[in-house]
N, C-alpha and C positions, 0 to 999 in steps of 0.2 A: 504494500500500500504506500502510496506517495504522500507527500506532505499536504497536498491539496485535499486528499481524502480525509486526513486527520482533521484539517480545519473544517471541512464540511460536516463531519460528525460532531464536532464541538459546537458549530452553529446550530445544528438541529437540536442538540441537547440544551443549548441556551434558549432557543425558541420555546421548547417544551417547558422549561423551568419558568420562563416569563409568563407563558399562558396559564400554567397552574397557579402561579402567584397572583396574577390578576383575577383569576376565577375565584380564588379564596378571598381576596380583598373585596370583590364585588359581593360575594355571598355574605361576608361579615358585615359590610356596610348595610346591606338590605336587612339582615337580622337585627342590627342595632337600630335601624330606622323604625322597624316595626315595634321594637321593645321600648325605645326611649325617645323617639322623634329626632329632632335636630341635635339635641345634646348627645344622643347615642351615636349619630353620624360623626359628630365632632370627636368624640372619644375614640371611636373605631378608626378614624383617620389618623389621629395622633399616635395611637398605639397599634399601628398597622402590622408590625411583625406578629404581635400576639393575636391580632384579628385574623390574619392568614392562617395561623396554626390552630386557633380554637374554633373558628366558625364551622368547619366540617364536623367537629365533634358535637357541637350544638345541633347541627343538622341531623346527625345520627341519633341524638337523644330525642329529636322530634319525629324520628321515623323516616328520614330522607337519607338514603345511603349513597345516592349518585354524586352529590358534591364531595363527599369524602373520597370516593373512588377517583374522581377527576383531579382533586387537589393533591392528595397523597400519592395516588398512582402516577400522576404526571410528574411529581417531584422525584419519585423513585425511578421512573423510566428515564428521566433526564440524568439522574445520577449514574445509572447504568451506562447510558450512552457516553457520558463524559469520561467515565472510567475506561470504557472501551477505546475511546479516542486516545487516552493516555497510554494504554497498553499496546498500541500499534507499533510495530517495528519501524524504526526510523524517526519516531517522535522524540522530542527532547526529554520526555519523562522516562524513557527506556534506558536502564543502565547499560553501559558499554562493556563492563568487565564482569 
């Protein structure tokens, strides 16, 4: 595999991670809006890392499993792709000796 293929794998991984993150943030802001109105949206926006991580869990508690699969599955798939890009022969992360 060439260097361009490694870069392509990393870009796909980054795109998946960004999509999963924005989906989690959107879900969290919508849940906060339903629960606390404008103040909930403000709090969810300020605490966005916690919002991305916790919103799918709240969705699971409410009986909706699809957001958890999208957010956590997307993050996991992006991690696997990024690790695959690092393990490709010829990439800078591969040890030479």
